[in-house]
N, C-alpha and C positions, 0 to 999 in steps of 0.2 A: 025232418023236411023231406019232401019228395025229391029223390035224386035227379029226376028229369027236370024238375022246376029249378033246382040249384044249378044244373048244367046250363039250362037256358038263360038263367040270370047272368052267369059268368060269361057266356057267349055274347050276350047283349052288351055287357060292360067292355069286353074286349073289342067288339065292333065299334063302340063309341070312342074308345081310346085310339083305335087306329084311324078313325075318321078325323079326330082332332089332331093327330100327329101328322097326317098326310100333308096338309098345307105347309107345316113347319119343315118337314123333311124336304119338300119341294123347294122351299125358299133357301134352305141350307145348301142344297145341291146347285142352286143357281149360280152361274149359268152352266148348262151342260150341252149347249149347242151354240152356233154362231148367232150374234145379235145384229139386227138390221137397224142402221141409223139413217133415217130419211131426211132429205134436205129439199126444201121447196123451191130451190133455185138451180140454175144450170151449173154444171161443173166449171170450175175456174174462178167463180166469184168469191166474195169475201166470206159469206156464210159457209159455202162449200169448203173453202180453205180451212176454216176453223173446225169444221166437222171432221175433216180428214186429219187434222192435227191431233184431235182426241182419238180418232179411230186407230191411228198408228200406234198409240201408246197404251190404250186401255187393255189390249189383250195381255200385256205383261202382268197386269194385276188381276184380270178376270179369268185368265186361262182359256179364253175363247176368242175367236176372230170377231171383229166388229166391221161390218160391211156397209159402206156408204152407198145409198141409192138416191139418185137425183130424180125428182119428179116435179119439174118446174111448171108454173102456171098459176094464174089468179092470185098473184102476190103471195105465193107460198101456201095458199089455202088448200090446194089440191093434195099436197103431201100431208098437210095437217089433218085433213078429213080422213085420209087413208089410215093414219096412225090412230086417230080417235076411234075408228071402227075396228082396229086390230084387237086381238085377244089381250087382256090386261095381265100379261105374264112377264113383262120386262124384255121380251125378245124383239119387240118393234118399238123404236124410240124416234123422237123428233128433235132435230136441231131447230128449235123455235127461235123467233126473234120478234122484236117489238112491233114490227109491221103487222103481225097478225092481230094484235090488240086493236090497232087502228082500223084494219080491214073489217073487223067485226062491227064497228060503228058505221063504216061507210056502206056496208052491206047488211043492214039490220035484219033482212029476211033470210039470211044464211042459216043453215041448220047447225052450224058449228059455233059453240060458245067457248072461246079459249079458256075462260075461267072455270068452266064446269066440265069440259071434255077431256081434261088432262090432269095427271098427277105430277106436280113439280118434282123434279129429281135434283137439279142443281143449276144455279146460275153459272155461266162459264166464261164469257168474255163481254166486254163492251168495245164498240167500234167507233171511236171518236169521229166527229164531223168537223170540217174546217170551212170557215167563211173565207173565201178568196175574192180578190178584187183586181180589176184592171189597174195597171200601174199608174194610170193617170187619175184615178179616183182620189179626190182630196181628203182621204181618210186612211190612216195607216195602222190604227189600233182600235180596240173596242170603244174607248171613250170618244174618239173622233168619229167613228162610224155612227154611234148613237146620236151625237150632236148633229151630224150631217143629215141624217134621216129626219130628225125632228125639225130641222130648219128648212128642209126641202121636200114637203109633202108632195108625192106623186111624180117627182122629177126622175127618180131612179127606178130600176127594175132588178129583180134577182131571179136566178135560175136554180131549179132543183130537178131531181130525177123523177118528178111526177107528183100529181095531186094526191094527198093523203100519205105521202112518205114521211118518215121521221124528219128528213131534211126540210120538207115543206112545213110541217107543223111546228118544228123547232123554230124556224124563222118567224112563223106566225105568232109564236109566243113572244119573241123579241118585239114584234110590232105591237102586240097587245100591251106589253110592259112599258114600252116607250111612247105609246099612243101616237105612233107614226104611220105613215101610209106609203107603201112601196108596192109596185105591181109584181105579181108572181108570173113567171114564164116557165111552164113545165117542159122539161126535156126528157130524153130517154136514158140519160146516164152521164157520168163524168166525161166519157170519151167525146161527147158532143158539147157538153157545157164548157169545158176548159178552153178549147180553141176559140169559142165565141167570147169568153172573158178576156183571153189574151188579145184578141183583135179589137175588142171594144164593142162588139155587137150587143153584149149585155154586160153591165158594169160589175155585177156582183154574182157570185155563185156559191152554192152550198154543196160540197162534195165530200167524199170520204177523205180522211186525213192522209191515207196512203197515196191517193191520186193527187191531191192538192199540194202536198209537201214536195213532191218531185218537181213540179213546175215552179214552186216558190224558190226552191234551192237553185234552180236554173235561172232565176231572175225574171221569169216570164209573167208571174202574177205576184200580188202582195198577199201574204198570209195574214189576214186581219185578226182572226181569233179562233181558238178551239171552242166548241159549244159545250164541252164537258169540263168538269173541274179537275179531273185527274190528269197527271202529266204523262205524255207519250214519249217513249224513247226516240230520240232524234228530233223532237219538237220542243225541247226544253225552253227555247227562247220565244216560242209562240205564246202570246198571252191568252188567258181564258176570257170568254165573254163575261164571266162572273166578275171580272175586274171592274166592269162598268155597270153590271146588273147583278148585285150580290145575290147569291143563291141560285143563279141560273145554272142548270145542269141538264143537258140533253145529249143523249148518245144512244144509238141502237143497242139494245141488250140482247145477247144470245143466251139461250138456256136449253137445258136438256129436259125433255118432257116425255112422260109415259102415258098410256091410255088411263083414263079415270078408273079407279078400282084396283090398280096394281098393288099387290101386297106390300105392306110396309117393310118387311124384311128384304124384299127385292130392291125397293127404292133405296134403302140404307146401304145395301151392297154396292149398288151403282154409284151412289153419292160418295161413298168412301173412296172409290177408285178415281172418280173425277176430281175430288179434292186433292188427292195425292198427285195426280198428273199436273194440275194447275199450280201446284206449289213448286214445280221444277223451274229453275232458272233458265234451263235450255228451252222450255216451252214458252216462257216469257219472252225470250229473245226471238224465237221463231214467230210468235204472235206479233211482236212489234214490227217485224219486217212486212207483215200484212196489214199494218195499221190498226192493230187490236191490242187490248190490254186484258190479261187474265183477271177475272172478277168473280171469284168463287162466292156463291151464296147458298146457304143450306135450304132444304125444301120448305120449311115453315116460313122462313123469312122471304123466300122467293114468292110464295103464294101471296103474302101480304103486299110485296112490292108490285106484283102484277095487278092486284086489285086497285092499288093506289094509282098506278100509271094508266090503267084503263080509264079510270074515272077522270084523270087529268086530261087525257087526250080527248075524251068526250066533251069536257068543258071547253077546251080550246076550239074544237070543231064547231061547237054551238055558238061560242062567242064570236068567232071569225066567219061564221056562216059558210063553212066548208062542206061540200057534198060531193058525192061521186059524179064524175062526168060521163 
């Protein structure tokens, strides 16, 4: 055989081997620089607090700093869009939450598709919602609330932090399942809702468990029901709405997402670290103080859950005729 041809063939094989090994070597070396974790809401909020809880502990496992960057606006979609456009290398991540699934239906012309624009890394937390009521409301538990709403169509109103929030759509699911009618009044957050529930300006509110429990413990409102089925530390005596509506389970889900196309080895590295962090009792305690519960979900299962939840929110919005204002 011609020595030159033999040399050329070996060189081609070597080049092929190196090209195949490069992505693997890169994945094995990941991470070799700081990771950016983007949050679509202002610093100090619930999503931000949970992102920072992870960011403080992941470096011990990954060997690199995790830096939280807040880019608030458009119900979290500004940060989501930035991450979707970032290189798919695992160095730019998103602390996503259920609201982005809803926003994609409220804004169908948006370029971002949460189900296609990201690679699921891990489910991280759920943030339970609490139905609170003015102390004069003649309902003190889930069964009494359902009976009251059914018997008094149009008599009462409920407040949430805005149209298209999980708070809003969760209560709309309650209405649909009970075939009841109650007026929705959108507010800008629990800091406005709770004073009006306390004073009786609006009889019922849906707020984060962290915000509502503080007022309930002080005797200023009645904690009617948690909207999820899991128990929250410090709220063991608060019943679940599922006690009156079997199977009812609504809570904002927080999850770690990477740009679509992120290498599987990188996703697995990140996922392993997140799973380890969430298994810590100290993290569970810290999360409970913020009204959240660690809820690890592996990538494939998370992808399935997001598909299912997106379809369910779309169904609720269509059935209840909910549109962006």
